C-alpha positions as protocol buffer text, in pm:
chain_id: "A"
residue {
  index: 1
  type: UNK
  ca { x: -3 y: -6 z: 24 }
}
residue {
  index: 2
  type: UNK
  ca { x: 152 y: 385 z: -115 }
}
residue {
  index: 3
  type: UNK
  ca { x: 21 y: 685 z: 57 }
}
residue {
  index: 4
  type: UNK
  ca { x: 69 y: 944 z: -137 }
}
residue {
  index: 5
  type: UNK
  ca { x: 193 y: 1312 z: 89 }
}
residue {
  index: 6
  type: UNK
  ca { x: -2 y: 1624 z: -25 }
}
residue {
  index: 7
  type: UNK
  ca { x: 244 y: 1869 z: -20 }
}
residue {
  index: 8
  type: UNK
  ca { x: 77 y: 2172 z: -178 }
}
residue {
  index: 9
  type: UNK
  ca { x: 22 y: 2477 z: 67 }
}
residue {
  index: 10
  type: UNK
  ca { x: -336 y: 2518 z: -1 }
}
residue {
  index: 11
  type: UNK
  ca { x: -433 y: 2141 z: 81 }
}
residue {
  index: 12
  type: UNK
  ca { x: -307 y: 2145 z: 437 }
}
residue {
  index: 13
  type: UNK
  ca { x: -554 y: 2192 z: 759 }
}
residue {
  index: 14
  type: UNK
  ca { x: -616 y: 2542 z: 845 }
}
residue {
  index: 15
  type: UNK
  ca { x: -494 y: 2516 z: 1151 }
}
residue {
  index: 16
  type: UNK
  ca { x: -158 y: 2423 z: 1029 }
}
residue {
  index: 17
  type: UNK
  ca { x: -170 y: 2665 z: 797 }
}
residue {
  index: 18
  type: UNK
  ca { x: -130 y: 2912 z: 1108 }
}
residue {
  index: 19
  type: UNK
  ca { x: 174 y: 2795 z: 1254 }
}
residue {
  index: 20
  type: UNK
  ca { x: 485 y: 2970 z: 1205 }
}
residue {
  index: 21
  type: UNK
  ca { x: 737 y: 2733 z: 1043 }
}
residue {
  index: 22
  type: UNK
  ca { x: 1032 y: 2613 z: 1232 }
}
residue {
  index: 23
  type: UNK
  ca { x: 1356 y: 2756 z: 1108 }
}
residue {
  index: 24
  type: UNK
  ca { x: 1610 y: 2481 z: 1089 }
}
residue {
  index: 25
  type: UNK
  ca { x: 1894 y: 2501 z: 1301 }
}
residue {
  index: 26
  type: UNK
  ca { x: 2248 y: 2550 z: 1152 }
}
residue {
  index: 27
  type: UNK
  ca { x: 2490 y: 2212 z: 1157 }
}
residue {
  index: 28
  type: UNK
  ca { x: 2729 y: 2322 z: 1390 }
}
residue {
  index: 29
  type: UNK
  ca { x: 2958 y: 2067 z: 1294 }
}
residue {
  index: 30
  type: UNK
  ca { x: 2941 y: 1676 z: 1352 }
}
residue {
  index: 31
  type: UNK
  ca { x: 3243 y: 1649 z: 1571 }
}
residue {
  index: 32
  type: UNK
  ca { x: 3023 y: 1530 z: 1844 }
}
residue {
  index: 33
  type: UNK
  ca { x: 3048 y: 1158 z: 1816 }
}
residue {
  index: 34
  type: UNK
  ca { x: 3451 y: 1219 z: 1753 }
}
residue {
  index: 35
  type: UNK
  ca { x: 3462 y: 1361 z: 2101 }
}
residue {
  index: 36
  type: UNK
  ca { x: 3221 y: 1062 z: 2249 }
}
residue {
  index: 37
  type: UNK
  ca { x: 3490 y: 804 z: 2105 }
}
residue {
  index: 38
  type: UNK
  ca { x: 3778 y: 980 z: 2166 }
}
residue {
  index: 39
  type: UNK
  ca { x: 3696 y: 980 z: 2572 }
}
residue {
  index: 40
  type: UNK
  ca { x: 3545 y: 672 z: 2595 }
}
residue {
  index: 41
  type: UNK
  ca { x: 3881 y: 558 z: 2401 }
}
residue {
  index: 42
  type: UNK
  ca { x: 4076 y: 665 z: 2670 }
}
residue {
  index: 43
  type: UNK
  ca { x: 3876 y: 586 z: 2992 }
}
residue {
  index: 44
  type: UNK
  ca { x: 3912 y: 251 z: 2842 }
}
residue {
  index: 45
  type: UNK
  ca { x: 4294 y: 290 z: 2802 }
}
residue {
  index: 46
  type: UNK
  ca { x: 4322 y: 419 z: 3136 }
}
residue {
  index: 47
  type: UNK
  ca { x: 4120 y: 145 z: 3334 }
}
residue {
  index: 48
  type: UNK
  ca { x: 4317 y: -110 z: 3141 }
}
residue {
  index: 49
  type: UNK
  ca { x: 4635 y: 31 z: 3173 }
}
residue {
  index: 50
  type: UNK
  ca { x: 4542 y: 97 z: 3537 }
}
residue {
  index: 51
  type: UNK
  ca { x: 4440 y: -306 z: 3604 }
}
residue {
  index: 52
  type: UNK
  ca { x: 4757 y: -388 z: 3461 }
}
residue {
  index: 53
  type: UNK
  ca { x: 5020 y: -158 z: 3641 }
}
């Protein structure tokens, strides 16, 4: 079953037409994953190293 999406402005619901459209936030940079990986790797390395020492 396929659904049709109505994208025409006049076909929208009247209440939804009165709402203000939210602006898309500017993407700062996707380095959050990298920072989390480095933090996790460092924490694992420190824990592992303290068990060996």
